[in-house]
Structure formats: C-alpha cells, structure tokens
C-alpha positions in Angstrom: 18.4 50.2 63.8 18.0 50.7 59.8 14.8 52.8 59.5 17.1 55.4 62.0 20.2 55.2 59.7 18.0 56.2 56.7 16.4 59.0 58.5 19.7 60.5 59.8 21.3 60.5 56.9 18.3 62.2 55.1 18.8 65.1 58.0 22.3 65.0 57.1 22.2 66.0 53.4 18.5 67.6 53.3 19.8 71.2 52.8 21.3 69.5 49.5 18.7 67.2 48.6 16.0 70.0 49.0 18.1 72.6 46.7 18.8 70.0 43.8 15.3 68.1 43.7 12.6 70.6 45.6 11.4 73.1 42.8 8.9 75.8 44.4 11.8 77.7 45.8 13.5 80.7 44.5 17.2 80.7 43.6 18.6 83.0 46.1 17.1 80.2 48.7 18.2 77.5 46.5 22.4 78.6 46.2 22.2 79.2 50.2 21.2 75.5 50.6 23.7 74.0 49.1 26.5 76.9 50.6 24.5 75.5 53.8 25.6 71.9 53.6 28.6 71.5 55.0 27.5 73.3 58.8 24.3 71.0 58.4 26.7 68.0 58.0 28.8 68.6 60.6 26.2 69.7 63.3 23.7 67.0 62.6 26.1 64.4 62.4 28.0 65.1 65.8 24.4 65.0 67.8 22.8 61.7 65.8 25.9 59.7 65.6 26.5 58.8 69.2 22.7 57.6 69.4 23.5 55.6 67.0 25.4 53.1 69.3 23.8 54.1 72.5 20.4 56.4 73.5 18.3 56.6 76.7 14.9 56.9 74.6 12.4 55.5 72.1 11.6 56.4 69.0 7.6 56.7 67.8 5.7 58.4 65.0 2.7 60.4 66.4 -0.6 60.6 64.2 -1.2 63.8 64.8 -3.6 64.2 61.8 -5.2 61.9 58.6 -2.3 61.6 56.9 0.4 63.1 59.4 2.8 61.7 61.7 5.2 63.5 63.3 8.7 61.6 64.7 8.8 61.8 68.1 11.7 60.9 70.9 10.0 60.0 73.9 12.2 59.9 77.5 10.7 57.8 80.3 13.3 57.6 83.0 13.4 54.0 85.3 12.0 53.7 89.0 8.5 54.8 88.9 6.4 52.0 91.5 3.3 50.4 90.9 0.8 52.4 91.9 2.4 56.2 91.9 0.6 58.6 90.0 1.1 59.8 86.7 3.9 61.4 85.8 4.2 65.0 84.5 4.6 65.9 80.9 7.0 67.4 79.6 7.0 68.9 75.4 10.5 70.1 74.3 10.6 71.6 70.5 14.1 71.3 68.7 16.2 74.3 67.3 17.2 74.3 63.9 15.9 78.1 62.5 12.2 77.0 61.1 15.0 75.3 58.3 16.4 72.0 59.9 17.2 70.7 63.7 16.7 67.3 65.2 14.9 66.3 68.3 18.6 64.4 69.3 20.4 67.2 69.4 18.3 68.1 72.7 19.1 64.6 74.1 21.3 65.1 76.9 18.7 67.8 78.4 15.6 66.0 77.7 17.0 63.1 79.3 17.9 65.5 82.5 14.6 66.6 82.7 13.1 62.9 83.1 15.8 62.0 85.3 14.9 65.0 87.5 11.6 65.6 87.3 9.7 62.2 86.8 8.5 63.1 84.0 7.7 61.6 80.8 9.4 63.8 78.0 8.3 63.7 74.2 10.5 65.9 72.1 9.3 66.4 68.3 10.1 66.9 65.2 8.2 69.4 62.7 8.2 70.6 59.2 10.6 72.9 58.2 11.2 75.8 55.7 11.8 76.8 53.0 9.3 74.0 52.0 7.0 74.1 54.4 6.3 77.9 55.5 4.3 79.2 58.1 1.9 78.2 59.5 3.1 74.2 58.6 5.6 74.0 61.9 3.0 75.6 64.5 0.4 73.3 62.8 2.2 70.6 63.4 3.0 71.5 67.0 -0.3 72.2 68.0 -1.9 69.4 66.4 0.8 67.4 68.6 -0.5 69.3 71.9 -3.8 68.2 70.8 -2.6 64.5 70.4 -1.1 64.1 73.7 -3.7 65.9 75.3 -5.9 62.7 74.4 -3.4 59.9 74.7 -0.7 60.1 76.6 -2.2 59.0 80.3 -3.0 55.4 77.7 0.1 55.4 76.2 2.7 56.5 78.8 1.1 57.2 81.8 2.2 60.6 81.3 -0.9 62.8 83.1 -1.9 65.5 80.7 -2.9 68.0 83.0 0.4 68.8 84.2 2.1 69.4 80.9 4.9 71.6 80.3 6.9 73.0 77.5 10.7 73.9 76.3 12.3 74.9 73.1 15.5 76.0 72.2 15.8 79.2 69.3 13.2 78.2 66.7 11.9 75.7 69.1 11.1 78.4 71.5 8.6 79.9 69.3 6.5 77.0 69.2 7.0 76.7 73.0 5.0 80.0 73.3 2.6 79.5 70.4 0.9 76.3 71.1 -0.5 78.0 74.0 -2.7 80.3 71.9 -5.3 77.2 71.7 -8.1 77.6 73.9 -7.1 73.8 75.6 -3.4 75.7 76.7 -5.0 78.6 78.4 -6.4 78.5 82.3 -9.0 77.6 83.3 -8.6 74.4 81.1 -7.4 71.3 82.9 -5.3 71.1 80.3 -3.5 74.1 80.1 0.4 74.7 79.7 1.7 75.0 83.6 5.1 76.3 82.5 7.0 77.3 79.9 11.1 77.4 79.6 12.8 78.6 76.5 16.7 79.2 75.0 17.6 81.7 72.7 14.2 82.1 71.7 12.8 83.8 68.6 9.8 85.9 69.4 9.3 88.6 67.4 9.1 88.0 63.6 7.6 91.1 62.8 11.2 91.8 61.7 13.5 90.2 59.0 17.2 89.2 61.1 18.7 91.7 59.4 16.3 94.2 60.8 16.7 93.4 64.8 18.7 95.6 67.4 22.4 94.5 67.4 23.8 94.6 71.0 27.1 95.8 70.9 29.2 92.9 71.9 28.0 91.4 68.6 30.9 90.3 66.1 30.5 93.4 63.0 31.0 90.4 60.5 29.0 87.9 61.1 29.8 84.9 59.2 26.6 83.9 59.1 24.7 87.0 57.3 25.1 85.0 54.0 22.1 83.0 55.6 20.3 85.3 57.0 17.3 85.1 53.9 17.3 81.2 54.6 16.8 81.7 58.7 13.8 84.2 57.2 12.3 81.7 55.1 9.8 80.2 57.4 8.2 83.6 58.1 9.1 85.9 55.1 6.0 84.3 53.3 3.7 85.2 55.9 4.8 88.5 57.3 2.3 91.0 55.7 -0.6 88.8 56.4 0.0 88.0 60.6 1.9 90.7 61.5 -0.2 90.4 64.5 -0.6 87.1 64.8 0.8 85.8 68.3 1.7 82.6 66.4 4.0 83.6 64.1 4.7 86.6 67.0 4.1 84.9 70.7 5.9 88.9 71.9 2.2 89.7 71.3 0.4 87.0 73.4 -1.5 88.2 76.0 -0.9 87.6 79.7 -4.1 85.6 80.0 -2.8 83.1 77.5 0.4 82.6 79.2 1.1 80.1 82.2 2.3 81.2 85.5 5.8 80.6 85.2 8.1 81.1 82.1 11.9 81.2 81.9 13.6 83.1 79.2 17.3 81.9 78.7 19.0 84.9 76.9 22.5 84.7 75.9 24.2 88.4 75.7 25.6 88.1 72.1 22.4 87.2 69.9 20.2 89.6 68.5 17.4 88.0 69.9 18.2 89.6 73.4 15.9 92.7 72.6 13.1 91.4 72.0 12.7 88.7 74.9 14.1 91.7 77.2 10.7 93.7 75.9 8.1 90.6 76.2 9.3 89.9 79.9 8.9 93.7 81.0 5.5 94.0 79.3 4.4 90.8 81.0 5.2 91.8 84.6 4.4 94.9 84.3 1.0 94.1 83.2 0.8 91.4 85.8 1.7 94.6 88.5 3.2 93.9 91.6 3.5 89.8 92.1 5.2 88.6 95.1 6.9 86.3 91.7 7.5 87.3 88.8 5.4 85.5 86.0 8.6 86.0 83.3 12.1 85.7 84.8 15.6 86.1 82.7 18.5 84.5 82.7 20.8 86.5 80.9 24.1 85.1 79.9 25.9 88.3 78.2 28.9 86.7 77.5 27.5 83.7 75.5 26.3 83.4 72.2 22.8 82.0 70.1 23.1 78.4 70.3 25.8 77.6 72.8 24.1 75.1 74.2 24.1 73.0 71.3 27.9 73.1 70.5 30.4 70.4 72.1 31.6 70.3 75.4 35.1 71.3 74.2 33.6 75.1 73.4 31.3 75.7 76.3 32.0 73.8 79.3 29.0 71.5 80.0 29.0 72.9 83.8 27.9 76.7 82.3 25.4 75.0 80.0 24.4 73.4 83.6 23.4 76.8 84.8 20.7 76.9 81.8 19.3 73.5 82.3 19.2 73.8 86.1 17.3 77.0 85.8 14.6 75.4 83.4 14.2 72.5 85.6 14.2 74.2 88.9 12.3 77.3 88.1 10.1 76.7 85.1 10.0 72.9 84.3 7.8 72.3 87.4 4.5 72.0 87.0 2.2 74.3 88.8 -0.2 71.7 90.5 -3.6 72.2 92.1 -4.6 71.0 95.5 -6.7 68.7 94.2 -4.2 67.3 92.2 -1.4 67.1 95.0 -4.1 65.0 97.6 -5.0 63.0 94.6 -1.3 62.1 93.9 -0.2 61.9 97.6 -3.1 59.2 97.8 -1.8 56.9 95.2 2.1 56.3 96.9 2.3 53.0 97.9 3.9 52.3 101.4 6.6 49.4 101.0 8.5 50.1 104.3 6.3 47.7 106.9 4.0 49.3 109.6 6.9 52.2 110.5 6.3 54.1 107.3 2.8 53.6 107.4 1.9 54.9 111.0 3.4 58.5 109.1 0.8 58.6 106.3 -1.7 59.9 108.9 1.2 62.2 110.6 3.3 63.6 108.2 5.2 66.0 110.2 7.4 63.6 111.5 11.6 63.5 112.4 12.2 64.7 108.8 11.3 68.0 110.7 14.2 68.2 113.0 16.9 67.9 110.0 19.0 71.5 110.2 17.4 73.7 107.4 20.4 73.3 105.4 20.0 69.9 104.9 16.0 70.3 104.4 16.6 72.4 101.4 19.4 70.4 99.8 17.5 66.9 100.4 14.1 69.3 98.7 16.2 69.8 95.9 17.0 66.4 95.3 13.7 65.0 94.9 11.7 64.9 91.5 8.7 67.8 91.2 5.9 65.5 92.3 7.7 64.7 95.7 8.8 68.3 95.8 4.8 69.6 95.3 3.7 66.7 97.7 6.2 67.6 100.5 4.8 71.3 100.6 2.0 70.2 101.3 2.6 67.6 104.3 5.7 69.3 105.6 5.2 72.1 107.8 8.9 73.3 107.7 9.4 72.9 103.5 6.3 75.3 102.9 7.7 77.9 105.3 11.0 77.9 104.5 10.3 78.0 100.6 7.2 80.0 100.8 8.7 82.7 103.2 12.0 82.9 101.2 10.3 84.6 98.1 8.6 87.6 100.2 10.1 90.3 101.5 10.5 90.2 105.3 8.9 93.3 105.9 6.0 92.0 104.5 5.5 89.1 107.0 3.2 89.2 110.0 4.6 88.4 113.8 3.5 85.3 113.6 4.8 84.9 110.1 8.2 86.2 110.8 8.7 84.0 114.5 7.4 80.8 112.5 9.9 81.4 109.8 13.2 82.0 112.3 12.2 78.9 114.3 12.9 76.8 111.4 15.9 79.1 110.3 17.9 79.1 113.7 18.4 75.2 113.3 21.2 76.6 111.6 23.4 78.1 114.5 24.2 75.7 117.1 24.3 78.0 119.5 22.1 80.7 119.6 18.3 81.0 119.9 15.2 83.0 119.3 14.6 85.6 121.3 10.6 84.9 121.2 10.3 89.3 122.2 12.6 90.7 119.9 12.8 87.7 117.4 16.7 88.4 117.1 19.1 85.4 117.0 21.4 85.2 119.8 23.8 83.3 122.1 23.1 81.8 125.3 23.0 83.8 128.2 22.6 82.9 131.9 19.2 84.2 132.2 17.7 82.5 129.5 17.9 79.4 132.1 15.3 79.1 135.0 16.6 81.7 138.3 17.4 78.9 141.4 14.7 78.4 143.4 14.1 80.3 146.5 13.8 79.7 150.0 15.5 76.7 151.9 18.9 75.0 149.7 18.2 71.5 148.2 20.3 68.7 149.2 22.0 69.1 146.0 23.2 71.8 144.2 23.6 71.4 140.5 26.2 73.1 138.3 24.5 75.6 135.7 25.3 74.3 132.2 24.1 76.7 129.4 23.4 73.7 127.2 23.6 70.1 127.2 24.9 67.6 124.1 23.1 64.4 124.0 24.5 61.8 121.1 22.2 59.1 120.1 23.6 55.8 118.6 25.6 57.1 115.3 24.5 60.5 115.7 22.0 58.7 114.0 17.7 59.9 112.9 15.8 57.9 110.6 13.8 60.2 107.5 10.3 59.2 107.8 8.8 61.9 106.1 6.8 59.8 103.2 8.2 61.5 100.2 12.0 61.8 101.0 11.8 57.9 101.8 9.8 57.0 98.5 12.0 59.3 96.7 15.3 57.5 97.9 13.8 53.9 96.9 12.6 54.8 93.5 16.1 56.8 92.5 18.9 55.4 94.7 20.9 58.5 93.1 21.8 55.7 90.6 21.5 58.3 87.8 22.9 61.6 89.7 26.6 62.6 89.1 29.5 61.2 90.6 29.7 64.3 92.5 25.6 64.6 93.7 26.0 60.8 94.8 28.6 60.9 97.0 28.1 64.5 98.4 24.2 63.5 99.2 25.3 60.0 99.9 27.7 61.1 103.0 24.6 63.7 104.1 22.3 61.9 104.4 24.5 58.8 105.8 24.1 59.6 109.5 20.1 59.9 109.2 19.4 56.4 107.9 19.2 54.7 110.7 17.0 54.3 114.2 18.2 56.3 117.1 17.6 55.4 120.5 18.5 58.4 123.5 21.3 57.7 126.2 19.9 60.2 128.7 22.2 59.9 132.2 19.7 60.5 134.9 20.0 63.6 136.7 22.1 63.8 140.0 18.9 66.1 141.4 17.2 62.7 140.7 19.4 60.5 142.6 19.2 62.9 145.5 15.7 62.8 146.4 14.7 66.6 144.8 12.1 66.7 142.4 13.2 68.2 139.4 10.8 69.3 136.4 13.3 68.7 133.3 11.9 71.0 130.4 14.0 70.1 127.3 14.2 72.6 123.8 15.9 69.8 121.4 17.3 71.2 118.0 19.2 68.8 115.5 22.8 70.2 114.5 25.3 68.1 112.7 23.4 64.6 113.3 23.4 65.5 117.2 20.4 66.9 119.5 21.4 70.3 121.5 19.4 70.6 124.3 18.6 73.5 125.9 17.5 72.1 129.4 15.3 74.4 131.4 14.9 72.6 135.7 12.8 73.7 138.3 14.0 72.9 141.6 11.3 72.4 144.5 12.6 71.1 148.2 11.5 67.5 149.1 
C-alpha cells in the first residue's frame, strides 16, 4: 500500500520534480513542465485515487535487463478451470505523449479484455521524455516483450505464442514498434497475432505543429504551448532515425505486421491523416483480400484522448464502441490449427457422461438453435472458446466464414450450405433447393396424395405441425458453450447483458422429451411413412411433415 502511494505521488508531481531537479534539459522544456504540472496532477490523480481503495490487478516489477525493471499491472480474471489450456497474452502500452502517463489510466479497458477474452493482460510502464528520449521507451517495450516471451507461461500461465498488443496514443506507437523484432514477426511462433491502437502516433518524421490539421479542429489549440514538450521524445533523434520504423511505425513493411490490425481514429486529431495513409498503404500492398488487414474505426466527432476522460465528459457507451471493436475485431489471437487442437484437447469435462459423450460428437443439439441465438452466444464466449467452436461447430463456422465473403463469390454448394443455416430465423419459410430462395409453405411442398383406391382414413392436410417439448426446452450440449457458461456464469457481465443472456438461454437449459401424438392413419391401419424436417423456432421445433400413404 505505502509503496503504491509513494509511486502515485511521484507520478502526480513528476513534471515539477523533473523541471527542478533534472539538469540536462533545456529551459524551453523546463518552464513548460512547470506549466504542465496542474494538468498532470488532475489527470493522474483522477486515474489513480480509485485504485488506492479497490483494484482488479496485481502490481509486479519485471526485471527486463540487468539493473532495469519496469512496473506492470497484471490482470487475470477468475474462472479458469483445472487443466484448461494456457491463456492468451495481451500487452497494453499506456498513453502520455512519451512524457508521462501511467498504466492505471487504462485499467478499465485492461479488465474488460481480461474478462471477455480470458487473456492475461499486462499493462507495462516505460521510460519517458524529456530525460529519456528515443529509443529509451521502445527499448523498454522490446525488452518487456522478450521477457514475456520467456517467462509469461511459467509466471502466469499465459501462452507467449498467443500474444496481442494494444496501445493508446504514444502507447500505440510502441504497440507497433515492438513488431520490428524478428521474434514478433511471422513465421516465428511468438509473432504478434493482432494489434489494436487508439489514436496512435505513427509518424514522427514531422513535428506536431507540422502535421495536417483536420477542418473540424479548433483554430486556437489550448495545448499549443505544450507541443515542444510533446516532441521531446522524438526531436533529438529525428534526423538520424527518419527512416526507422521503431520511431515511425508508418514506415513498417507489411511482412513485419500481424494479419489483424485495428486503428481507432477520432476526427478531431492531428494524427488522423497518418493513420489513414498507413491503413491505405498496407491494404493496397496486400491486394484484394476477403478481409482487409488494417481496419479503421473513425469517430469523426471525438477528440484525441477521449477514452481517458471521465464518463461525465464522454459517455461510457460511446467509449465502448472502441473497446468492443478492439476486443471483438483485433484483440483475439489468430490461432493455428495445431494450437486449437491442443487447446481443445485440454478441456476438462465436468458435467458427467452426458457431456463427455459430446467430446466425439461436437455437432450436437447446439446446432439446432436459431441463427440469431447462435451468433449472440458466440459473441459472449471468451476467445479460446470462440476459436475452438469454429473447428467443432459447423454451423458457426459456415455462418461466420461466409458472411465475410461476397455472396456472388460462393459456389452453389456453399450458397446452399449457408442459406440452410440462415433460414432457421424464418419460422414459416423453407429453402427452395432449386432456386435457393426463401418462400412460405405452399401445398405443392407436400407430397401429393397417393393414387389408386382411397384409403380408409383421409387425413386433413396441414402445411406444418408444431410439436412442443417440455418448457420448449433444449439442452445446449456443445462442449465449449457449456464449459464457458460453467466457468464464467455471467458474473462479470453488465446487468443488462446478464439479464438479456439469461432470459435468452432460459428455455435451453434443460433436457427435452418429445410429446408425439400418434397420427390417425396409424390407428386406422394405413401404412404411413413419416419424414420430418425439423427446425427450432422460438424454443419450439417446427416440423414440416412429409407423409407417403399406401393401401394396407
């Protein structure tokens, strides 16, 4: 507790302490540090005071080099069962214009990533300017990544081959810069699998005042006086390292980058142009791909640093557009097939023989759920379950895979396969296998009545039958869905998510037993061949029954 208070106090007053006691900085930066002190105190105290009373992380010092340690916050959400595969590893770098900042400023995002993906999240500190110019910060980041590759598995049960990075502002620069290490590039097993950045600084070839300003930026920038301070990290090295992607990641070659990158770019920011140009260059070099490597989330009415201001200034729902996109789109590792199979084999089956049987039969009753419920359940699962699900649940794989491809590019068989799952959402329609169109029941959909002498009992024709089961219930037996619900129990979700998902899944938590009524034709001795075509709608099976009648 006391060391934490001392560290926070130093962070709050660091601008003044550096300005007064550090010798080797010019006067132009010294007086600006003193002027910046009130803003630093207000910003850092708001972020750290709540952490003095409650925190969802542990603080560790990582010995990344002889005589050099970095402070790190470790987030590891509860809920991992014995024998489960190693967790993914996510590394975040904090904001601060390379002249300050602290990991606690992103504790909410870090905890969100940990809870929703099951990853071990490490938010690390690094040396900052003006006393430590380039390459001090990126050297710390590189050494931290190397330390994690060697020690994360033993220390926290995190898999260094499933590592992703993220960063805010200056931290976004570091999230890209670390990919210049060979061990962080494919085909190395420890390559970075994905990057998500928020208003990242990608180009230090220009000073802040030389960068293009968007039309919607205020003409009188209140932070203008601090621009030389914000440039203190890069200015001494700019001439010598003008072509170095460790300083300016905008120069990175696509071969050094992961396959999945997300850039969150607010519109009121001088960094919009460099992020847009970077994304366009990488995507153009990639050529025509089904999914672009770099995706940009443009928030045209928001400003640089909007994710770090109190919720009273920018509502949390608005912030979650960026957070959720980062977690769902970029923060999930791209597992190899071998990793998925290994991870899948290490699940423990704790639900008795009923669930164990499903191990060798993954295409279980889960496949009968309507499409919208399939996709909603999928979105609630941690990353490891999502990716295992793709290899064991054909319905999910088809829905997610084909939705990202232009429909016109699918083969006839793929279109049929895709629409077979999609049509579950439409209770009164069926897929015409000849035209691949959805249409409502028609009388010609049924087999014609048999020719010849009349049968003793002539049933009334019905276009469909609805057979209810007990409580309309259906047991979800798919192992990754069941295990996820066991481990998480929704306790970390928001109240709205918890209420919605519980009510959504309520009918599907118990076994079902069919209540078939014997068809009158069976009683009358007429031989009838019953051919059901079931699908589940709103918790009930809707049966399109085909009967073929013959005389006794």
